[in-house]
Structure formats: structure tokens, C-alpha cells
N, C-alpha and C positions, 0 to 999 in steps of 0.2 A: 391939504396934501400931501405927500406925496404917493409913492404906488402900496399895494399892504402885500408882506413879499410871506407866503402861506408855510414859510423856511421856517420859520422865526424861533432862534435859537439852537435848530439842529446842528449836531456837528460835523466837520467839515470830513468828505469820506476821499479816500487814496485819489478816483479819478477827477474829482471837482479841486485838490488841492496839484496836482499837476498839469487840468488844463490851466490854473492861478498864476503855478511857474509858465509856463510857455505862452498869455496873455501877458502877464510884465516883463516878461524877458521883453518881446515885439516889439515894447511899447505904448501896448492901449492906454489910451485913457480910463479911469475910474469908473468913470458911468458906462461904456461900451464892455467895462471886462465886468461889472455888478451885473447888467442885464443876460451878458452871455450862460454865468455864473444863476442868476436866477437869485440872486440875495442882494442886499444891503449894502451901497459902498461904503457902509460907516462897517458892517459886517466885510468887508475886504479890506477894506482899510488898517482892522485892527491886523486881519490874519496874516497879512502880506509884512505889516513891520512885525508883527511874532515870525515869522518866517525870517526875517530878513534884505525881504524884497523891497522894490524902488518902484512907486506905479509911476507915471506920465501924472503931471499936474493940467494936463491939458481940460478943457470943459465940454 
């Protein structure tokens, strides 16, 4: 199974959102963004979609 995240279901704060937007605009892949934010890939993907961001499809 994948990594366990202690922050399960925690709300996003302003700093995390800013970092998500910055990293997504730089073209970082989903896996790298998730690791940088210590969030699951699914969580990052869902939040990016909600904010209208596109994330690089690189693996």
C-alpha cells in the first residue's frame, strides 16, 4: 500500500493553496506536488480541479 498521511481530511490553509498554485504553474508533476505538500495525490488532484488548475501528467 502507499504512504500513510497523518493529515487525512485536514482543511487546506492559505500557504498550502499558494504553494499548490505556484508548483502547478511551474509544471511540476502530481507526485512531486503531493510530496512537497505532504498530501495524497488524490487530495492534490481534487483540490487542483476545484481551483481550476491543471497539473502535469508526468509520472
